[in-house]
C-alpha positions in Angstrom: -0.2 -0.1 0.0 1.6 3.3 -0.9 1.8 6.7 0.7 1.8 9.5 -1.9 4.7 10.7 0.2 5.8 11.2 3.6 3.8 13.6 5.3 2.0 14.3 9.1 -1.2 12.4 9.6 -0.9 9.6 6.6 -1.8 6.8 9.4 -0.1 3.9 7.3 1.9 3.0 10.7 -1.4 2.8 12.3 -3.2 0.5 9.3 -3.9 -2.6 11.2 -5.4 -0.6 14.2 -7.5 1.4 11.8 -8.6 -1.5 9.6 -9.6 -3.7 12.9 -12.0 -0.8 14.0 -13.6 -0.8 10.6 -13.9 -4.7 10.8 -15.4 -4.5 14.5 -17.8 -1.4 14.0 -21.2 -2.8 12.8 -22.5 0.5 11.6 -19.7 1.0 9.2 -21.1 -1.9 6.7 -24.1 0.6 6.3 -22.2 3.7 5.2 -21.5 4.3 1.6 -20.3 7.8 2.3 -16.7 8.8 3.7 -15.6 12.3 4.4 -11.8 13.3 5.3 -11.8 16.5 6.9 -8.4 17.2 6.9 -7.0 14.7 4.4 -3.6 15.9 3.6 -2.1 13.5 1.1 -5.3 11.2 1.7 -3.2 8.5 3.4 -5.9 8.2 6.2 -8.5 7.6 3.5 -6.3 5.1 1.6 -6.1 3.1 4.7 -9.7 3.0 5.1 -10.6 2.5 1.6 -8.7 -0.5 1.3 -11.4 -2.4 3.3 -14.4 -0.8 2.1 -15.4 0.8 -1.3 -17.5 4.1 -1.0 -20.1 5.4 -3.4 -19.2 9.0 -2.4 -15.8 10.5 -1.0 -15.1 14.0 0.0 -11.2 14.8 0.6 -11.0 17.9 2.2 -7.7 20.2 3.1 -7.1 24.0 3.8 -4.1 23.5 2.1 -4.4 24.4 -1.2 -1.2 23.1 -2.8 -2.3 19.7 -1.6 -5.9 19.9 -2.7 -4.3 20.9 -6.3 -2.1 18.0 -6.1 -4.9 15.7 -5.4 -7.3 17.1 -8.0 -4.6 16.8 -10.5 -4.2 13.2 -9.6 -7.7 12.7 -10.1 -8.6 14.9 -13.4 -5.2 15.2 -15.0 -3.5 11.9 -14.5 -1.8 11.7 -18.2 -0.8 15.4 -17.9 0.9 15.1 -14.4 2.7 12.0 -15.6 3.9 13.5 -18.7 5.3 16.4 -16.8 6.7 14.0 -14.0 8.5 11.9 -17.0 9.9 15.5 -18.5 11.1 16.1 -14.7 12.9 13.0 -14.4 14.6 13.3 -17.7 15.7 16.8 -16.9 17.2 15.4 -14.0 18.9 12.7 -16.0 20.3 14.9 -18.7 21.6 17.3 -16.5 22.9 15.3 -13.6 22.8 11.8 -14.9 21.8 10.8 -11.4 21.5 12.7 -8.2 24.4 11.1 -6.5 26.0 14.1 -4.5 24.7 16.6 -1.9 25.7 19.5 -4.3 23.5 18.2 -7.1 20.8 17.5 -4.7 20.8 21.1 -3.3 21.3 22.4 -7.0 18.0 20.6 -8.5 16.0 20.9 -5.0 16.3 24.8 -4.3 15.8 25.3 -7.9 12.6 23.8 -8.1 11.6 24.9 -4.9 11.9 28.3 -5.9 9.8 27.7 -8.9 7.0 25.9 -6.9 7.0 29.1 -4.7 6.6 31.4 -7.4 3.4 29.5 -8.7 2.3 29.3 -5.2 2.6 33.0 -5.0 0.9 33.7 -8.0 -2.1 31.3 -7.0 -1.4 29.4 -10.3 -3.1 26.4 -9.3 -4.2 25.3 -13.0 -0.5 25.0 -13.8 0.4 21.3 -13.6 3.8 22.4 -12.9 2.8 23.4 -9.4 1.6 19.7 -8.9 4.8 18.2 -10.5 6.9 20.2 -8.3 5.2 19.8 -5.0 5.0 15.8 -5.6 8.7 15.3 -6.6 10.0 17.8 -3.8 8.0 16.1 -1.0 9.1 12.8 -2.4 12.6 14.0 -1.1 12.2 15.9 1.6 13.3 15.5 5.3 11.1 13.3 7.3 7.9 14.8 6.2 8.7 18.0 8.1 6.4 20.1 5.5 5.2 23.4 6.6 3.3 26.0 4.9 3.1 29.8 5.7 0.0 31.9 4.2 0.2 29.4 1.3 3.7 29.2 0.4 5.4 25.7 1.0 8.6 25.4 3.0 9.9 21.9 2.1 13.1 20.8 3.9 15.7 19.0 1.9 16.7 15.2 2.6 20.3 14.5 2.6 19.5 10.9 2.0 20.7 10.3 -1.6 18.8 7.3 -2.0 15.5 9.0 -2.0 16.4 10.2 -5.4 16.8 6.7 -6.9 13.6 5.4 -5.7 12.0 8.5 -6.8 12.3 7.4 -10.3 10.7 4.1 -10.1 7.8 5.0 -7.7 6.4 8.4 -8.4 4.4 7.5 -11.6 3.2 4.1 -9.9 1.8 6.3 -7.1 0.2 8.8 -9.5 -1.7 5.6 -10.8 -2.6 4.3 -7.7 -4.1 7.2 -6.0 -5.8 8.1 -9.4 -7.6 4.4 -9.3 -8.8 4.9 -5.6 -9.9 8.3 -6.2 -12.0 7.2 -9.4 -13.4 4.0 -7.9 -14.7 5.9 -4.6 -16.1 8.7 -6.6 -13.7 11.2 -4.7 -14.3 15.0 -4.8 -11.5 17.2 -3.7 -12.6 20.0 -1.5 -10.6 23.4 -0.4 -12.6 24.2 2.7 -13.0 24.9 6.4 -13.9 21.9 8.0 -17.1 23.3 9.5 -18.4 24.2 6.1 -18.1 20.5 4.9 -20.2 19.3 8.1 -22.8 21.9 7.8 -23.0 21.0 3.9 -23.4 17.2 4.7 -24.6 16.9 8.2 -23.5 14.1 10.8 -25.7 10.9 9.7 -24.8 7.9 7.7 -21.3 9.2 7.1 -17.9 7.8 8.2 -15.8 10.9 9.2 -12.2 10.8 9.4 -10.8 13.3 11.7 -7.2 14.1 11.7 -6.8 17.6 12.9 -3.6 19.5 13.5 -2.4 17.7 16.6 -2.7 19.3 20.0 0.6 20.3 21.9 0.7 17.6 24.6 3.1 19.7 26.7 0.2 21.9 27.8 -2.6 21.1 30.1 -4.6 24.0 28.9 -6.5 23.4 25.8 -6.1 27.2 24.8 -2.4 26.9 24.9 -2.5 24.0 22.5 -1.4 25.1 19.1 -1.6 23.7 15.6 1.9 22.6 14.4 1.2 24.2 11.1 2.0 28.1 10.3 -1.4 29.1 8.9 -2.2 32.1 11.0 -4.6 31.4 13.6 -4.3 28.5 16.1 -6.4 25.8 15.6 -9.3 25.6 18.0 -9.2 21.9 19.2 -11.9 22.4 22.0 -14.6 23.3 19.3 -13.9 20.3 17.3 -13.7 17.8 20.2 -16.9 19.2 21.5 -18.6 18.5 18.4 -17.4 14.8 18.3 -20.8 13.7 20.1 -22.6 14.7 17.1 -21.1 12.3 15.0 -22.9 9.1 14.0 -19.3 7.4 12.8 -16.0 8.7 13.0 -12.5 8.2 13.7 -10.4 10.6 15.4 -6.8 11.0 16.1 -4.6 13.4 18.3 -1.9 13.3 20.9 -2.9 12.1 24.4 -4.1 14.9 26.2 -6.0 15.7 29.4 -8.7 17.6 28.0 -9.4 14.8 25.5 -9.6 12.5 28.6 -12.4 14.6 29.5 -14.3 14.4 26.3 -13.9 10.6 26.3 -15.8 10.7 29.8 -18.2 13.1 29.1 -19.4 11.6 25.7 -18.8 8.2 26.3 -16.8 7.7 23.5 -14.6 4.6 22.5 -10.9 5.1 22.4 -7.6 3.0 21.8 -4.4 4.6 23.5 -1.5 3.9 20.8 2.3 4.1 21.5 4.1 6.3 18.9 7.5 5.5 18.4 9.5 8.5 18.5 12.9 9.5 18.3 14.1 12.9 19.5 17.0 14.4 21.2 14.6 16.2 23.5 13.6 13.7 26.2 11.2 16.0 27.8 9.3 16.2 24.7 9.5 12.7 24.1 8.0 11.5 27.4 5.2 13.9 26.8 4.2 13.0 23.3 5.1 9.2 22.9 1.3 8.1 23.0 -1.8 9.2 21.1 -5.4 8.4 20.9 -7.7 7.0 18.5 -11.3 7.9 19.4 -13.9 6.3 17.4 -17.6 5.5 17.2 
């Protein structure tokens, strides 16, 4: 099962846990609509659809570069593959192979500059935006992607092996995700999650809810901030208090005292999951090595 590229929230490491929920939850079998409120690269949805095909799917995210890529994969697959092949041929002709840090830096930062130029112009109809976004994130460092006011900040990986696998996997991934979008009748949306909920309601839908994670080193929900740089901090409490309205959902976040209160108040099922984390900051590691999967 492919991940489009390494990105926060793709949930492939929790595949077995999520799919067990789907098998064990009786109400799931009668639901033909799936809505991913914070889709990212649609890795969470990918894990879910592996067990169930949906008649209608909404993949929503506020990051326009991401939703542009998903839309391009769904609706302009052939054009995107052509542009990816052109870029891979450019790399071959100019560098032969990217096998040194100097070559990596030269290509990576040149293409990042071009991506940021297109993002700044809001040229979302330009397939090159999706091409650069896909390729750059495929060789990024640990999925530590950030966006600030619509401009992507993609850290470069020094692992040169990623450039070798990029050639063989990118087009396969585009084909794979195009297929799952088509067979699940996916619609790509770029809206605030509250707009999606207002439009579709709470009943007869499986909601996938993987918001920006709460800062687990704060006991005060008001001090818990989004780990994205898109302006205002994410209002975690507002979403948590709405969970009781959903007929069926899977929700992920860091383990947190405020979530404990929500679980108790709404009698929500949950699973505590140990997350294997490596960090030089041992205090941070101790505070954030568990997360919750809430579900109904």
